[in-house]
C-alpha positions in Angstrom: -2.4 28.2 -15.1 -1.5 30.6 -12.3 1.8 30.8 -10.5 3.6 33.0 -8.0 6.0 35.1 -10.0 8.3 35.9 -7.1 8.9 32.3 -6.0 8.5 30.3 -9.2 10.1 32.7 -11.7 12.8 33.7 -9.2 13.8 30.1 -8.7 13.9 29.5 -12.5 16.1 32.5 -13.1 18.4 31.8 -10.3 19.0 28.2 -11.4 20.4 29.5 -14.7 23.4 31.3 -13.2 26.6 29.6 -14.4 29.8 30.2 -12.5 32.8 29.9 -14.9 35.2 30.1 -12.0 35.7 31.9 -8.7 35.6 35.3 -10.4 33.4 35.0 -13.5 29.8 34.2 -14.0 27.1 34.2 -16.6 23.8 35.4 -15.1 20.6 36.0 -17.1 19.7 38.9 -14.8 23.0 40.7 -15.2 24.8 41.6 -18.5 22.4 39.6 -20.7 24.2 36.4 -19.7 27.5 37.7 -21.0 30.5 36.7 -18.8 30.9 39.3 -16.0 32.8 39.6 -12.8 30.8 37.8 -10.0 28.5 40.1 -8.2 28.9 42.9 -10.7 27.8 43.8 -14.3 31.4 44.4 -15.3 32.0 42.4 -18.5 35.1 40.4 -19.0 35.4 41.8 -22.6 35.4 45.4 -21.3 38.2 44.6 -18.8 40.2 42.7 -21.5 39.7 45.6 -23.9 41.2 48.1 -21.4 44.2 45.8 -20.8 44.8 45.2 -24.5 44.7 49.0 -25.0 47.7 49.2 -22.7 46.3 50.1 -19.3 48.0 48.5 -16.3 46.2 45.7 -14.5 46.5 47.4 -11.2 45.0 50.6 -12.6 42.0 48.8 -14.0 41.6 46.9 -10.7 41.7 50.2 -8.8 39.1 51.8 -11.1 36.6 49.0 -10.6 37.6 48.4 -6.9 38.3 44.8 -7.7 41.2 42.5 -6.7 44.0 42.1 -9.3 43.1 38.4 -9.5 39.7 39.2 -10.8 41.1 41.3 -13.6 43.6 38.6 -14.5 40.9 36.0 -14.5 38.8 38.2 -16.9 41.8 38.6 -19.3 42.6 34.9 -19.2 38.9 34.0 -19.9 38.8 36.4 -22.9 42.1 35.0 -24.2 40.6 31.5 -24.6 37.0 32.5 -25.2 35.3 30.9 -28.3 32.9 33.3 -30.0 
């Protein structure tokens, strides 16, 4: 069987993107389907680790050039995440 990789595989991969909320997604093409900030490869776990280590939310947001709401959403997600 022959298929067009660009159209058929692309459609399959794109259909597997799962948006957790406005700020967080799981994308098989980004971060190995680990939860990340939408449009980036920045993991929610990495963000939450920095906040748990004592860094300020505003500082982390500034480092990643993201809104504070995205950082808060990542921390909230990790707080209730089931491993």
